[in-house]
N, C-alpha and C positions, 0 to 999 in steps of 0.2 A: 718638769715639762719636757715633752718630746716634740721636736719639729720634724715634720714629714715634708720632704722636698723632692719634687719630680720635675725634671726638665725634659721637654719633648720638642724636637725639631722636625718640622714638616716641609714638604715642597710647597711653593707658593699656591698651587691649586688647592691644597688641603688646608691652608691657613685659616680661612674664614669658618670652615666646618669645625675645625678643632677649637677655635676661639669661642664659637657659640656653644659648643658642647661643654667646654670647661666652665664657661660663665653660668650655664644651667646647673652645673655640679655644685657650685659654691653654696647657694642657699640651703639646700637640704643637708649639706655637710655641716654647716654652721649650727644647725639645731640638733645634731647628734650629741649624745651624752659625752661630756668631757671635752668637746671641741671648744677651744678658746679663741678661735678665729681661723678664717680660711680666705685665701686670696689667689688671684691669677695675675701673674706679671708677664709682660712682654720683655724678653731678654734683649739687652743692648748689643749682645754679641752677634745677633742676627735677627732680622725682622720676622723670621718665620719660626722662632723658638719661643716657647712659653714655659713658665715655671709655675707649677701648682704648689702652694705651700699651705700646710695646715698645722696648727699648734694644738697639742693634746695634753690634758692635765695629768693623765697617768698612762702607764704602759698598758694597763687593762683596757682603758678606753680606746687606745690605738689598736690593740689586738682585736677588739670587738669590731672596729671600723674595717680593719684589713680582712677579716674573715666574713664580713657581711655579704649577702647576695648583691647588694647595691654596689659594692666595690668591684664586682666583676665588670661593671660598665666602664669604670675608670681603666681597668686592664685592657679593655677593648680600645679605648681612646689612645692608650699608649702604643697600640699596634699601628696607629695612623702615622707614627713617626718614621722618618727616613732611616734612622738608626735605632738601636735599643735605647730606651729612655735612661737618663742618668738619675738614679734614685738614691737618696740619702736620708737617714734618720739620725737626728742629733739630740742627745740627752743633755738638757740644760740643768745645771745644779744651782746656778746663781745668776740673777739678773740685776744689773745696776743701771742707773740713769744719770741724771744731772749731778747727783751726789758724788759719783765717781769722778766726773770732770772737775768739780769743785775741789774735791779732796786732793787729786793729783796736781792740779794747777796751783793750789795754795801751798803744797808741800815743797815746791821748787823755788 
């Protein structure tokens, strides 16, 4: 799984415009092949910062997403930011849940 994370900070006057555009972006992204989920988060570090996060099942699916004509719209949204966006891609090789908590708490 690959997690795509993009943080965009905007001036207060652009906040609502960016919020609406990002919210409209979620639905179509979630139905793309290999998308395991997509969400928009309001950053606690500043009320005018948003984080777009999508999870992709394979690098091939992510590459298709990044090279699509539709992705050009997200690149335009990134330009609304006051500064260059903060972009990260995380490759996850293992995911744990409650089982990890139980294992480490019973081991001590």
